[in-house]
C-alpha positions as a LaTeX table, in Angstrom:
\begin{tabular}{lrrr}
\hline
Residue & $x$ (\AA) & $y$ (\AA) & $z$ (\AA) \\
\hline
Unk1 & 14.54 & 9.61 & 3.80 \\
Unk2 & 11.56 & 7.27 & 3.35 \\
Unk3 & 9.05 & 7.32 & 0.50 \\
Unk4 & 6.29 & 8.53 & 2.81 \\
Unk5 & 8.43 & 11.24 & 4.42 \\
Unk6 & 8.80 & 12.74 & 0.96 \\
Unk7 & 5.09 & 12.31 & 0.27 \\
Unk8 & 4.22 & 14.00 & 3.56 \\
Unk9 & 6.31 & 17.04 & 2.70 \\
Unk10 & 4.62 & 17.28 & $-0.69$ \\
Unk11 & 1.24 & 17.02 & 1.00 \\
Unk12 & 2.01 & 19.94 & 3.29 \\
Unk13 & 3.26 & 21.96 & 0.34 \\
Unk14 & 0.04 & 21.27 & $-1.54$ \\
Unk15 & $-2.23$ & 23.20 & 0.79 \\
Unk16 & $-2.30$ & 26.34 & $-1.38$ \\
Unk17 & $-2.61$ & 24.46 & $-4.65$ \\
Unk18 & $-6.02$ & 25.09 & $-6.29$ \\
Unk19 & $-8.45$ & 22.24 & $-7.00$ \\
Unk20 & $-8.23$ & 20.96 & $-10.56$ \\
Unk21 & $-11.30$ & 21.40 & $-12.71$ \\
Unk22 & $-10.63$ & 18.17 & $-14.64$ \\
Unk23 & $-8.03$ & 15.98 & $-12.89$ \\
Unk24 & $-8.51$ & 12.89 & $-15.13$ \\
Unk25 & $-7.03$ & 10.65 & $-12.47$ \\
Unk26 & $-7.95$ & 7.37 & $-14.15$ \\
Unk27 & $-6.00$ & 8.13 & $-17.33$ \\
Unk28 & $-3.16$ & 9.72 & $-15.33$ \\
Unk29 & $-2.70$ & 6.54 & $-13.30$ \\
Unk30 & $-2.95$ & 4.36 & $-16.39$ \\
Unk31 & $-0.26$ & 6.40 & $-18.15$ \\
Unk32 & 1.86 & 6.77 & $-15.03$ \\
Unk33 & 2.10 & 3.02 & $-14.41$ \\
Unk34 & 3.07 & 2.01 & $-17.97$ \\
Unk35 & 6.77 & 1.68 & $-17.15$ \\
Unk36 & 6.20 & $-0.45$ & $-14.07$ \\
Unk37 & 3.82 & $-2.61$ & $-16.14$ \\
Unk38 & 6.68 & $-3.40$ & $-18.47$ \\
Unk39 & 9.04 & $-4.03$ & $-15.55$ \\
Unk40 & 6.53 & $-6.47$ & $-14.11$ \\
Unk41 & 6.37 & $-8.54$ & $-17.25$ \\
Unk42 & 9.57 & $-10.36$ & $-16.28$ \\
Unk43 & 7.92 & $-11.83$ & $-13.18$ \\
Unk44 & 8.40 & $-15.60$ & $-13.24$ \\
Unk45 & 5.40 & $-16.29$ & $-11.04$ \\
Unk46 & 2.95 & $-14.25$ & $-13.07$ \\
Unk47 & 4.13 & $-15.74$ & $-16.36$ \\
Unk48 & 3.48 & $-19.16$ & $-14.85$ \\
Unk49 & 0.10 & $-18.00$ & $-13.59$ \\
Unk50 & $-1.08$ & $-16.92$ & $-17.01$ \\
Unk51 & 0.35 & $-19.93$ & $-18.82$ \\
Unk52 & $-1.47$ & $-22.31$ & $-16.50$ \\
Unk53 & 1.70 & $-23.64$ & $-14.89$ \\
Unk54 & 0.81 & $-22.47$ & $-11.38$ \\
Unk55 & 0.14 & $-25.15$ & $-8.75$ \\
Unk56 & $-2.67$ & $-25.18$ & $-6.23$ \\
Unk57 & $-0.18$ & $-24.59$ & $-3.41$ \\
Unk58 & 1.21 & $-21.55$ & $-5.23$ \\
Unk59 & $-2.29$ & $-20.22$ & $-5.80$ \\
Unk60 & $-3.04$ & $-20.83$ & $-2.12$ \\
Unk61 & $-0.01$ & $-18.73$ & $-1.17$ \\
Unk62 & $-1.21$ & $-16.04$ & $-3.58$ \\
Unk63 & $-4.67$ & $-15.71$ & $-2.03$ \\
Unk64 & $-3.16$ & $-15.92$ & 1.47 \\
Unk65 & $-1.10$ & $-12.86$ & 0.57 \\
Unk66 & $-4.09$ & $-11.10$ & $-0.95$ \\
Unk67 & $-6.14$ & $-11.66$ & 2.21 \\
Unk68 & $-3.88$ & $-9.38$ & 4.27 \\
Unk69 & $-3.60$ & $-6.78$ & 1.51 \\
Unk70 & $-7.34$ & $-6.52$ & 0.91 \\
Unk71 & $-8.38$ & $-6.75$ & 4.55 \\
Unk72 & $-6.01$ & $-3.88$ & 5.38 \\
Unk73 & $-7.00$ & $-1.73$ & 2.40 \\
Unk74 & $-10.71$ & $-2.28$ & 3.04 \\
Unk75 & $-10.39$ & $-1.53$ & 6.75 \\
Unk76 & $-8.70$ & 1.76 & 5.90 \\
Unk77 & $-11.28$ & 2.62 & 3.24 \\
Unk78 & $-14.10$ & 1.93 & 5.68 \\
Unk79 & $-12.46$ & 4.10 & 8.32 \\
Unk80 & $-12.52$ & 7.02 & 5.87 \\
Unk81 & $-15.88$ & 6.28 & 4.22 \\
Unk82 & $-17.12$ & 9.76 & 5.17 \\
Unk83 & $-14.09$ & 11.57 & 3.76 \\
Unk84 & $-15.55$ & 14.30 & 1.50 \\
Unk85 & $-13.49$ & 13.18 & $-1.50$ \\
Unk86 & $-12.65$ & 9.53 & $-0.85$ \\
Unk87 & $-16.28$ & 8.59 & $-0.25$ \\
Unk88 & $-16.95$ & 9.06 & $-3.96$ \\
Unk89 & $-15.02$ & 5.89 & $-4.86$ \\
Unk90 & $-16.00$ & 3.78 & $-1.86$ \\
Unk91 & $-18.28$ & 0.91 & $-2.88$ \\
Unk92 & $-17.99$ & $-1.62$ & $-0.03$ \\
Unk93 & $-21.08$ & $-3.66$ & $-0.96$ \\
Unk94 & $-20.04$ & $-3.98$ & $-4.58$ \\
Unk95 & $-16.27$ & $-4.35$ & $-4.27$ \\
Unk96 & $-14.99$ & $-5.67$ & $-0.94$ \\
Unk97 & $-13.02$ & $-8.91$ & $-1.31$ \\
Unk98 & $-12.10$ & $-9.89$ & 2.25 \\
Unk99 & $-14.97$ & $-12.34$ & 2.76 \\
Unk100 & $-14.52$ & $-13.78$ & $-0.75$ \\
Unk101 & $-10.87$ & $-14.48$ & 0.04 \\
Unk102 & $-11.84$ & $-16.15$ & 3.32 \\
Unk103 & $-14.23$ & $-18.39$ & 1.37 \\
Unk104 & $-11.48$ & $-19.35$ & $-1.04$ \\
Unk105 & $-8.96$ & $-19.98$ & 1.74 \\
Unk106 & $-11.46$ & $-22.31$ & 3.38 \\
Unk107 & $-11.90$ & $-24.16$ & 0.08 \\
Unk108 & $-8.17$ & $-24.77$ & $-0.39$ \\
Unk109 & $-7.08$ & $-25.25$ & 3.23 \\
Unk110 & $-10.13$ & $-26.14$ & 5.30 \\
Unk111 & $-12.03$ & $-24.11$ & 7.90 \\
Unk112 & $-9.92$ & $-25.34$ & 10.80 \\
Unk113 & $-6.80$ & $-23.72$ & 9.33 \\
Unk114 & $-8.31$ & $-20.26$ & 8.82 \\
Unk115 & $-7.16$ & $-18.88$ & 12.21 \\
Unk116 & $-3.58$ & $-19.85$ & 11.37 \\
Unk117 & $-3.72$ & $-18.50$ & 7.81 \\
Unk118 & $-5.29$ & $-15.17$ & 8.78 \\
Unk119 & $-3.11$ & $-14.52$ & 11.83 \\
Unk120 & $-0.81$ & $-11.49$ & 11.35 \\
Unk121 & 2.00 & $-13.77$ & 12.52 \\
Unk122 & 1.71 & $-15.66$ & 9.21 \\
Unk123 & 2.41 & $-12.60$ & 7.09 \\
Unk124 & 5.49 & $-12.96$ & 4.92 \\
Unk125 & 8.02 & $-10.09$ & 4.75 \\
Unk126 & 6.80 & $-8.73$ & 1.40 \\
Unk127 & 3.17 & $-8.86$ & 2.49 \\
Unk128 & 4.02 & $-7.16$ & 5.78 \\
Unk129 & 5.84 & $-4.42$ & 3.86 \\
Unk130 & 2.77 & $-3.96$ & 1.65 \\
Unk131 & 0.43 & $-3.70$ & 4.63 \\
Unk132 & 2.73 & $-1.25$ & 6.40 \\
Unk133 & 2.93 & 0.86 & 3.24 \\
Unk134 & $-0.85$ & 1.00 & 3.01 \\
Unk135 & $-1.09$ & 2.20 & 6.58 \\
Unk136 & 1.74 & 4.70 & 6.13 \\
Unk137 & 0.19 & 6.12 & 2.96 \\
Unk138 & $-3.17$ & 6.53 & 4.68 \\
Unk139 & $-1.55$ & 8.32 & 7.63 \\
Unk140 & 0.00 & 10.84 & 5.21 \\
Unk141 & $-3.21$ & 11.40 & 3.24 \\
Unk142 & $-6.24$ & 9.09 & 3.01 \\
Unk143 & $-6.57$ & 10.10 & $-0.65$ \\
Unk144 & $-3.54$ & 7.94 & $-1.42$ \\
Unk145 & $-5.89$ & 4.99 & $-0.96$ \\
Unk146 & $-7.39$ & 6.02 & $-4.31$ \\
Unk147 & $-4.29$ & 4.61 & $-6.01$ \\
Unk148 & $-4.57$ & 1.24 & $-4.30$ \\
Unk149 & $-8.31$ & 1.01 & $-4.83$ \\
Unk150 & $-7.85$ & 1.77 & $-8.54$ \\
Unk151 & $-5.05$ & $-0.72$ & $-9.12$ \\
Unk152 & $-6.75$ & $-3.55$ & $-7.28$ \\
Unk153 & $-10.47$ & $-3.29$ & $-7.94$ \\
Unk154 & $-10.40$ & $-2.19$ & $-11.59$ \\
Unk155 & $-8.02$ & $-5.04$ & $-12.31$ \\
Unk156 & $-10.23$ & $-7.55$ & $-10.50$ \\
Unk157 & $-13.23$ & $-6.40$ & $-12.52$ \\
Unk158 & $-11.46$ & $-6.06$ & $-15.85$ \\
Unk159 & $-9.36$ & $-9.20$ & $-16.08$ \\
Unk160 & $-10.84$ & $-11.30$ & $-13.31$ \\
Unk161 & $-13.17$ & $-13.33$ & $-15.48$ \\
Unk162 & $-10.37$ & $-14.20$ & $-17.90$ \\
Unk163 & $-8.25$ & $-15.33$ & $-14.97$ \\
Unk164 & $-11.11$ & $-17.27$ & $-13.35$ \\
Unk165 & $-11.52$ & $-19.29$ & $-16.56$ \\
Unk166 & $-7.77$ & $-19.86$ & $-16.67$ \\
Unk167 & $-7.77$ & $-21.10$ & $-13.08$ \\
Unk168 & $-10.73$ & $-23.40$ & $-13.66$ \\
Unk169 & $-8.92$ & $-25.07$ & $-16.51$ \\
Unk170 & $-5.32$ & $-25.13$ & $-15.33$ \\
Unk171 & $-5.55$ & $-25.15$ & $-11.50$ \\
Unk172 & $-8.87$ & $-26.85$ & $-10.79$ \\
Unk173 & $-8.51$ & $-28.97$ & $-13.95$ \\
Unk174 & $-12.09$ & $-28.44$ & $-15.08$ \\
Unk175 & $-13.45$ & $-28.45$ & $-18.62$ \\
Unk176 & $-16.30$ & $-26.33$ & $-19.97$ \\
Unk177 & $-18.56$ & $-29.35$ & $-20.28$ \\
Unk178 & $-17.98$ & $-30.38$ & $-16.64$ \\
Unk179 & $-21.02$ & $-30.06$ & $-14.37$ \\
Unk180 & $-18.92$ & $-28.03$ & $-11.92$ \\
Unk181 & $-17.59$ & $-25.54$ & $-14.50$ \\
Unk182 & $-20.00$ & $-22.79$ & $-13.34$ \\
Unk183 & $-19.28$ & $-23.35$ & $-9.66$ \\
Unk184 & $-17.72$ & $-20.49$ & $-7.69$ \\
Unk185 & $-15.90$ & $-22.87$ & $-5.35$ \\
Unk186 & $-12.29$ & $-21.78$ & $-4.94$ \\
Unk187 & $-12.86$ & $-18.71$ & $-7.12$ \\
Unk188 & $-15.07$ & $-16.44$ & $-5.00$ \\
Unk189 & $-12.41$ & $-13.75$ & $-5.25$ \\
Unk190 & $-13.34$ & $-13.19$ & $-8.91$ \\
Unk191 & $-17.12$ & $-13.11$ & $-8.37$ \\
Unk192 & $-18.72$ & $-9.67$ & $-7.98$ \\
Unk193 & $-22.28$ & $-10.78$ & $-7.43$ \\
Unk194 & $-23.45$ & $-7.35$ & $-6.24$ \\
Unk195 & $-22.53$ & $-5.72$ & $-9.55$ \\
Unk196 & $-24.92$ & $-6.21$ & $-12.42$ \\
Unk197 & $-23.07$ & $-4.91$ & $-15.46$ \\
Unk198 & $-19.30$ & $-4.87$ & $-14.97$ \\
Unk199 & $-18.58$ & $-2.53$ & $-17.87$ \\
Unk200 & $-21.14$ & 0.02 & $-16.69$ \\
Unk201 & $-19.73$ & $-0.12$ & $-13.17$ \\
Unk202 & $-16.16$ & 0.36 & $-14.41$ \\
Unk203 & $-17.30$ & 3.36 & $-16.42$ \\
Unk204 & $-18.96$ & 4.82 & $-13.32$ \\
Unk205 & $-15.84$ & 4.17 & $-11.25$ \\
Unk206 & $-13.56$ & 5.88 & $-13.79$ \\
Unk207 & $-15.95$ & 8.82 & $-14.01$ \\
Unk208 & $-15.82$ & 9.16 & $-10.23$ \\
Unk209 & $-12.01$ & 9.05 & $-10.34$ \\
Unk210 & $-11.89$ & 11.70 & $-13.04$ \\
Unk211 & $-14.05$ & 14.12 & $-11.07$ \\
Unk212 & $-12.42$ & 13.79 & $-7.63$ \\
Unk213 & $-11.71$ & 17.14 & $-6.00$ \\
Unk214 & $-7.90$ & 17.14 & $-5.95$ \\
Unk215 & $-5.18$ & 19.66 & $-6.71$ \\
Unk216 & $-2.18$ & 19.10 & $-8.98$ \\
Unk217 & 0.19 & 18.04 & $-6.20$ \\
Unk218 & $-2.28$ & 15.56 & $-4.73$ \\
Unk219 & $-2.89$ & 14.18 & $-8.21$ \\
Unk220 & 0.87 & 13.65 & $-8.63$ \\
Unk221 & 1.04 & 11.97 & $-5.23$ \\
Unk222 & $-1.79$ & 9.58 & $-6.15$ \\
Unk223 & $-0.09$ & 8.64 & $-9.43$ \\
Unk224 & 3.18 & 8.06 & $-7.57$ \\
Unk225 & 1.32 & 5.88 & $-5.08$ \\
Unk226 & $-0.18$ & 3.84 & $-7.92$ \\
Unk227 & 3.36 & 3.15 & $-9.13$ \\
Unk228 & 4.33 & 2.28 & $-5.56$ \\
Unk229 & 1.44 & $-0.21$ & $-5.32$ \\
Unk230 & 2.70 & $-2.00$ & $-8.42$ \\
Unk231 & 6.23 & $-2.16$ & $-6.99$ \\
Unk232 & 4.92 & $-3.63$ & $-3.75$ \\
Unk233 & 3.13 & $-6.31$ & $-5.70$ \\
Unk234 & 6.18 & $-7.18$ & $-7.74$ \\
Unk235 & 7.88 & $-7.91$ & $-4.41$ \\
Unk236 & 4.96 & $-10.10$ & $-3.30$ \\
Unk237 & 4.99 & $-12.13$ & $-6.53$ \\
Unk238 & 8.76 & $-12.57$ & $-6.43$ \\
Unk239 & 8.44 & $-13.73$ & $-2.83$ \\
Unk240 & 5.78 & $-16.33$ & $-3.72$ \\
Unk241 & 8.07 & $-17.73$ & $-6.39$ \\
Unk242 & 10.99 & $-17.82$ & $-3.95$ \\
Unk243 & 8.88 & $-19.67$ & $-1.37$ \\
Unk244 & 7.81 & $-22.12$ & $-4.07$ \\
Unk245 & 11.39 & $-22.67$ & $-5.25$ \\
Unk246 & 12.44 & $-23.33$ & $-1.65$ \\
Unk247 & 9.59 & $-25.87$ & $-1.34$ \\
Unk248 & 8.20 & $-24.03$ & 1.68 \\
Unk249 & 4.62 & $-23.54$ & 0.49 \\
Unk250 & 1.78 & $-24.47$ & 2.83 \\
Unk251 & 0.07 & $-27.53$ & 1.34 \\
Unk252 & $-3.53$ & $-27.16$ & 0.23 \\
Unk253 & $-6.08$ & $-29.93$ & 0.78 \\
Unk254 & $-6.40$ & $-30.52$ & $-2.98$ \\
Unk255 & $-3.78$ & $-32.63$ & $-4.73$ \\
Unk256 & $-2.59$ & $-31.46$ & $-8.15$ \\
Unk257 & $-3.20$ & $-33.94$ & $-10.93$ \\
Unk258 & $-0.09$ & $-35.39$ & $-12.54$ \\
Unk259 & $-1.39$ & $-34.49$ & $-15.99$ \\
Unk260 & $-2.52$ & $-30.90$ & $-16.34$ \\
Unk261 & $-4.56$ & $-29.51$ & $-19.24$ \\
Unk262 & $-2.50$ & $-28.22$ & $-22.13$ \\
Unk263 & $-2.16$ & $-24.47$ & $-22.67$ \\
Unk264 & $-2.31$ & $-24.87$ & $-26.44$ \\
Unk265 & $-6.05$ & $-24.12$ & $-26.53$ \\
Unk266 & $-5.78$ & $-20.63$ & $-25.11$ \\
Unk267 & $-2.47$ & $-19.91$ & $-26.86$ \\
Unk268 & $-4.25$ & $-20.56$ & $-30.15$ \\
Unk269 & $-6.93$ & $-18.00$ & $-29.30$ \\
Unk270 & $-5.78$ & $-14.46$ & $-30.23$ \\
Unk271 & $-8.20$ & $-12.89$ & $-27.77$ \\
Unk272 & $-6.61$ & $-14.81$ & $-24.89$ \\
Unk273 & $-3.10$ & $-13.97$ & $-26.09$ \\
Unk274 & $-3.98$ & $-10.29$ & $-26.27$ \\
Unk275 & $-5.57$ & $-10.42$ & $-22.82$ \\
Unk276 & $-2.69$ & $-12.26$ & $-21.15$ \\
Unk277 & $-0.45$ & $-9.95$ & $-19.17$ \\
Unk278 & 1.41 & $-9.80$ & $-15.93$ \\
Unk279 & 0.03 & $-9.23$ & $-12.46$ \\
Unk280 & 1.43 & $-6.48$ & $-10.32$ \\
Unk281 & $-1.20$ & $-4.53$ & $-8.44$ \\
Unk282 & $-3.68$ & $-7.07$ & $-9.72$ \\
Unk283 & $-3.30$ & $-9.94$ & $-12.14$ \\
Unk284 & $-6.51$ & $-8.79$ & $-13.77$ \\
Unk285 & $-5.45$ & $-5.18$ & $-14.22$ \\
Unk286 & $-2.38$ & $-6.08$ & $-16.21$ \\
Unk287 & $-4.20$ & $-8.75$ & $-18.16$ \\
Unk288 & $-6.90$ & $-6.28$ & $-19.13$ \\
Unk289 & $-4.57$ & $-3.36$ & $-19.87$ \\
Unk290 & $-2.36$ & $-5.52$ & $-22.02$ \\
Unk291 & $-5.48$ & $-6.56$ & $-23.92$ \\
Unk292 & $-6.41$ & $-2.89$ & $-24.44$ \\
Unk293 & $-2.85$ & $-2.08$ & $-25.49$ \\
Unk294 & $-2.85$ & $-4.79$ & $-28.13$ \\
Unk295 & $-6.45$ & $-4.43$ & $-29.30$ \\
\hline
\end{tabular}
């Protein structure tokens, strides 16, 4: 019996379950995903990512994978933008990442390769499984998209700036005194230019999560889906590492320098060490939550 067959049966059983007065979904998902956070910390690819050992070709594979995940999730969210509950956490102008990922793919691969990179035929098995799971979850109950929206967007907002700085230094080989340090080229994914104050927006988002009109069974389903989203991402990251090990990565247009910046600078900074974590649903989410855990 599949994961979503079980979820569907729970959904049908939940019809007579009263709406919770205070569901506290944000904290429930944070607590519910703690175990899978720890499981994710053994990911070879994400350890490399945060240490600065990732190559441009590996990062290109990463954002290629993210393109299909985000484009699918955002298409599904848009299709349910008028859902009486789901609409409360839909912020397409502020949050959508599909176009940002297209900009970054163009930077690393060139505009002429975008049709190839964004064709469904180029989806890897783990990415295809992720996309199919998103669609299956939505067909059971659109509210399961809450779990995926939470794990992706809050992570992008929380740890994204830390990761953008890491990528500038260790992937793009820039230094803070370089003229191009403040450029968004190759890092549009981490730029939320339609959000003024990130902390205020995250507070608003969590408040919206905590007041969603859900019953106890739907709340449990959403927490289970958040765990599922992390598991799907573990598979994606393991797959990227396997593709890299097999030397089957698509080459980017930018050649990696032979000498890469040392990681000693950020290792010596306790704030960076505390912030460094592992990516599952989002590199940023784990980075930020590990920072909170160790603060």
